[in-house]
VEXVO-847117 format. One record per residue (C-alpha): residue number from 1; residue in three letters; x, y, z. Coordinates in pm, whole numbers. Example, Ala and Ser with C-alpha at 12.3 -4.5 7.8 and 13.67 -1.06 7.14 Angstrom:
BEGIN
+-----+-----+--------+--------+--------+
|   n | res |      x |      y |      z |
+-----+-----+--------+--------+--------+
|   1 | ALA |   1230 |   -450 |    780 |
|   2 | SER |   1367 |   -106 |    714 |
+-----+-----+--------+--------+--------+
END
This chain:
BEGIN
+-----+-----+--------+--------+--------+
|   n | res |      x |      y |      z |
+-----+-----+--------+--------+--------+
|   1 | MET |   2366 |  -3373 |   2580 |
|   2 | ARG |   2637 |  -3123 |   2632 |
|   3 | SER |   2911 |  -3182 |   2882 |
|   4 | THR |   2870 |  -3027 |   3227 |
|   5 | LEU |   3088 |  -3019 |   3535 |
|   6 | ASN |   3065 |  -3318 |   3763 |
|   7 | GLU |   2902 |  -3236 |   4098 |
|   8 | ASN |   3224 |  -3311 |   4285 |
|   9 | GLN |   3399 |  -3043 |   4076 |
|  10 | VAL |   3171 |  -2767 |   4205 |
|  11 | HIS |   3265 |  -2604 |   4533 |
|  12 | VAL |   2995 |  -2624 |   4800 |
|  13 | ASP |   2951 |  -2243 |   4802 |
|  14 | ALA |   2916 |  -2235 |   4424 |
|  15 | ALA |   2662 |  -2520 |   4439 |
|  16 | LYS |   2460 |  -2321 |   4692 |
|  17 | SER |   2463 |  -2014 |   4465 |
|  18 | ILE |   2350 |  -2226 |   4171 |
|  19 | LYS |   2065 |  -2374 |   4373 |
|  20 | GLU |   1954 |  -2028 |   4489 |
|  21 | PHE |   1969 |  -1864 |   4142 |
|  22 | HIS |   1604 |  -1777 |   4074 |
|  23 | PRO |   1455 |  -2114 |   4173 |
|  24 | HIS |   1102 |  -1969 |   4153 |
|  25 | CYS |   1144 |  -1937 |   3775 |
|  26 | ILE |   1244 |  -2300 |   3744 |
|  27 | ARG |    954 |  -2413 |   3965 |
|  28 | GLU |    710 |  -2214 |   3750 |
|  29 | VAL |    830 |  -2388 |   3433 |
|  30 | GLU |    834 |  -2731 |   3600 |
|  31 | GLU |    477 |  -2685 |   3723 |
|  32 | ALA |    362 |  -2564 |   3381 |
|  33 | ILE |    511 |  -2859 |   3194 |
|  34 | LYS |    351 |  -3096 |   3446 |
|  35 | ASN |      7 |  -2941 |   3402 |
|  36 | HIS |    -10 |  -2845 |   3032 |
|  37 | GLU |     46 |  -3043 |   2714 |
|  38 | TRP |    216 |  -2750 |   2538 |
|  39 | VAL |    424 |  -2482 |   2712 |
|  40 | ILE |    610 |  -2192 |   2555 |
|  41 | VAL |    862 |  -2003 |   2766 |
|  42 | GLY |    955 |  -1672 |   2615 |
|  43 | MET |   1008 |  -1302 |   2644 |
|  44 | ARG |    835 |   -985 |   2538 |
|  45 | GLN |    931 |   -818 |   2208 |
|  46 | ASN |   1093 |  -1131 |   2064 |
|  47 | PRO |    951 |  -1201 |   1717 |
|  48 | VAL |   1051 |  -1567 |   1726 |
|  49 | VAL |    855 |  -1617 |   2048 |
|  50 | ALA |    558 |  -1440 |   1887 |
|  51 | GLY |    592 |  -1672 |   1587 |
|  52 | ALA |    577 |  -1984 |   1804 |
|  53 | ARG |    268 |  -1857 |   1985 |
|  54 | LYS |    102 |  -1762 |   1656 |
|  55 | TYR |    178 |  -2102 |   1503 |
|  56 | LEU |     13 |  -2297 |   1785 |
|  57 | THR |   -278 |  -2053 |   1788 |
|  58 | THR |   -339 |  -2099 |   1413 |
|  59 | LYS |   -333 |  -2478 |   1467 |
|  60 | ASN |   -597 |  -2437 |   1743 |
|  61 | THR |   -352 |  -2597 |   1984 |
|  62 | PRO |   -398 |  -2479 |   2342 |
|  63 | PHE |    -75 |  -2385 |   2518 |
|  64 | HIS |     46 |  -2224 |   2837 |
|  65 | TYR |    273 |  -1923 |   2792 |
|  66 | ILE |    530 |  -1802 |   3045 |
|  67 | GLU |    680 |  -1462 |   2975 |
|  68 | ASN |    992 |  -1345 |   3155 |
|  69 | GLY |   1054 |   -979 |   3077 |
|  70 | GLY |   1193 |   -833 |   2758 |
|  71 | TYR |   1531 |   -742 |   2619 |
|  72 | PHE |   1598 |   -495 |   2901 |
|  73 | SER |   1446 |   -675 |   3198 |
|  74 | LYS |   1452 |  -1009 |   3381 |
|  75 | TRP |   1762 |  -1133 |   3198 |
|  76 | LYS |   1882 |  -1317 |   3512 |
|  77 | GLU |   1551 |  -1503 |   3538 |
|  78 | ARG |   1580 |  -1606 |   3173 |
|  79 | LEU |   1941 |  -1711 |   3231 |
|  80 | ALA |   1831 |  -1937 |   3516 |
|  81 | ILE |   1584 |  -2109 |   3283 |
|  82 | LYS |   1846 |  -2146 |   3009 |
|  83 | LEU |   2093 |  -2299 |   3255 |
|  84 | TRP |   1825 |  -2537 |   3383 |
|  85 | SER |   1705 |  -2652 |   3039 |
|  86 | GLY |   2036 |  -2638 |   2854 |
|  87 | TRP |   1863 |  -2459 |   2564 |
|  88 | PRO |   2044 |  -2132 |   2482 |
|  89 | THR |   1762 |  -1921 |   2335 |
|  90 | PHE |   1393 |  -1835 |   2355 |
|  91 | PRO |   1136 |  -1954 |   2293 |
|  92 | GLN |   1169 |  -2281 |   2472 |
|  93 | VAL |    887 |  -2508 |   2361 |
|  94 | PHE |    783 |  -2810 |   2566 |
|  95 | HIS |    542 |  -3083 |   2458 |
|  96 | LYS |    418 |  -3331 |   2717 |
|  97 | GLY |    702 |  -3230 |   2949 |
|  98 | VAL |    977 |  -3270 |   2688 |
|  99 | LEU |   1182 |  -2980 |   2556 |
| 100 | ILE |   1148 |  -2992 |   2180 |
| 101 | GLY |   1356 |  -2678 |   2119 |
| 102 | GLY |   1274 |  -2335 |   1988 |
| 103 | PHE |   1063 |  -2233 |   1692 |
+-----+-----+--------+--------+--------+
END
């Protein structure tokens, strides 16, 4: 895992801002990975996301898809998910609750 700041190195006000940065997006992903074997988190207009969805579809593998905007919308929501997962790009593919990466 990549290195992150220790909790005691984050000012209390900064920690509050982090906690309040689009928590509904994080909860949505957490609930999805609890309730579905396969989850893809992505964005509209991204061909790599479309490729991941197509791959699982052609394998007759059911999956839950969460879409957060496109290139010109919801970038903060996507950033919150990236910060939470530690994965820098989309799609983010989860299998049985484990992030396996992109596509």
